[in-house]
C-alpha positions in Angstrom: -49.7 -30.2 74.4 -47.5 -32.1 71.8 -43.3 -32.3 71.8 -41.8 -31.6 68.9 -40.8 -34.5 67.6 -44.5 -35.2 67.5 -44.9 -31.7 65.7 -42.3 -33.1 63.1 -43.9 -36.0 62.0 -47.5 -34.2 62.0 -46.4 -31.7 59.8 -44.2 -34.0 57.4 -47.2 -36.7 57.5 -49.3 -34.2 56.2 -47.4 -32.7 53.7 -46.3 -35.1 52.0 -50.4 -37.2 51.9 -51.2 -33.6 50.7 -48.8 -33.6 47.2 -49.4 -37.1 46.6 -53.1 -36.3 46.3 -53.1 -32.6 45.5 -50.4 -32.4 42.9 -52.4 -35.0 39.8 -55.9 -33.0 40.6 -54.7 -29.7 40.6 -53.7 -31.0 37.5 -57.3 -31.8 35.9 -58.6 -28.8 37.2 -56.1 -26.1 37.2 -55.2 -27.5 33.2 -51.1 -27.5 34.1 -49.0 -29.6 33.2 -47.2 -32.1 36.2 -44.0 -30.5 36.3 -45.8 -26.4 36.6 -48.0 -28.0 39.5 -45.0 -30.1 41.1 -42.8 -26.9 41.3 -46.0 -25.1 43.1 -47.2 -28.2 45.1 -43.8 -28.0 46.5 -43.2 -25.1 47.2 -46.3 -24.5 48.8 -45.9 -27.6 50.7 -42.6 -26.2 52.2 -44.0 -22.7 52.7 -46.6 -24.6 54.3 -44.7 -26.8 56.5 -42.8 -23.9 58.0 -46.2 -22.2 58.2 -48.0 -25.1 59.7 -44.8 -25.8 62.5 -45.4 -21.8 63.5 -49.1 -22.5 63.6 -49.8 -24.8 65.1 -47.5 -24.4 68.8 -48.6 -20.8 68.8 -52.7 -22.3 68.2 -51.5 -24.9 71.3 -50.0 -22.4 73.5 -53.1 -20.6 72.9 -55.4 -23.4 73.3 -53.5 -23.9 77.1 -54.0 -20.7 78.1 -57.2 -20.2 77.4 -58.9 -23.6 77.9 -56.0 -25.1 80.1 -56.0 -27.9 77.6 -55.0 -28.4 73.8 -58.1 -30.8 72.7 -60.2 -28.8 69.7 -63.8 -29.6 70.0 -65.2 -30.2 66.3 -65.7 -26.0 66.3 -62.5 -25.2 67.3 -60.8 -27.6 64.2 -63.1 -25.9 61.7 -61.7 -22.3 63.4 -58.5 -23.9 63.3 -58.2 -25.0 59.5 -59.6 -21.9 58.2 -57.3 -19.6 60.7 -54.8 -21.8 58.8 -55.7 -21.5 55.5 -56.1 -17.7 55.6 -52.6 -17.1 57.2 -51.0 -19.3 54.3 -53.4 -17.6 51.8 -51.9 -14.3 52.3 -48.2 -16.3 52.3 -48.6 -17.6 48.4 -51.1 -15.5 46.4 -48.0 -13.4 45.6 -46.7 -16.7 44.6 -49.0 -18.5 42.3 -50.0 -15.2 40.6 -45.8 -14.9 39.6 -44.7 -18.6 39.1 -48.3 -19.1 37.1 -47.8 -15.8 34.9 -51.5 -14.5 36.0 -53.1 -12.0 37.8 -54.0 -11.6 41.2 -57.6 -12.2 41.0 -57.0 -15.3 39.1 -54.3 -16.6 41.9 -56.8 -15.8 44.4 -59.7 -17.6 42.7 -57.0 -20.9 42.5 -55.9 -20.2 45.6 -59.1 -20.2 47.1 -59.9 -23.9 45.5 -56.8 -25.1 46.6 -57.2 -23.5 50.5 -60.9 -25.4 50.0 -59.5 -28.6 49.0 -56.7 -28.5 52.3 -59.2 -27.1 54.1 -61.0 -30.0 53.9 -57.8 -32.6 53.9 -56.9 -30.9 57.1 -60.3 -31.6 58.8 -59.4 -34.7 58.1 -56.1 -35.5 58.0 -56.3 -34.1 61.5 -58.7 -36.2 63.1 -57.3 -39.2 61.7 -53.9 -38.0 63.5 -55.7 -37.5 66.6 -56.8 -41.2 66.7 -53.7 -42.7 66.3 -51.3 -40.6 67.8 -53.3 -39.6 70.9 -52.7 -36.5 72.7 -51.5 -37.8 76.2 -53.5 -36.3 79.4 -50.5 -36.0 81.7 -47.5 -35.4 80.1 -45.0 -34.2 82.6 -45.3 -30.4 83.0 -41.6 -30.1 82.0 -43.0 -32.0 78.4 -45.9 -29.2 77.7 -43.7 -26.2 76.4 
């Protein structure tokens, strides 16, 4: 299982790269200015950072309990990404609607587009991350919790 420093590196890298890609993309797609999209992206990133750490820690503990390891198959990665984005939408949709002064339905539509982007991004990011920073197979028991 990954240790705390590795989880922090993973989360910060994910959010930083995601912001660099998403903010200009969102400006073009949704038609809001850089400040509006940038602020929404930063707030969303903070929420996602906290959620990412908690979610991945819980998911890895569940993987160890169910499968006795944290290595993810492609199917598990798809499930992992989908559950993460679904949980994030629950926290973030009301804020999108409030900040942009749009309806919940409009926020939901925007949130689904954001989720589609981040689902693809998360899948690719995590594949690359696991190749660059592989999970050690022989961690001492004390480091696995």
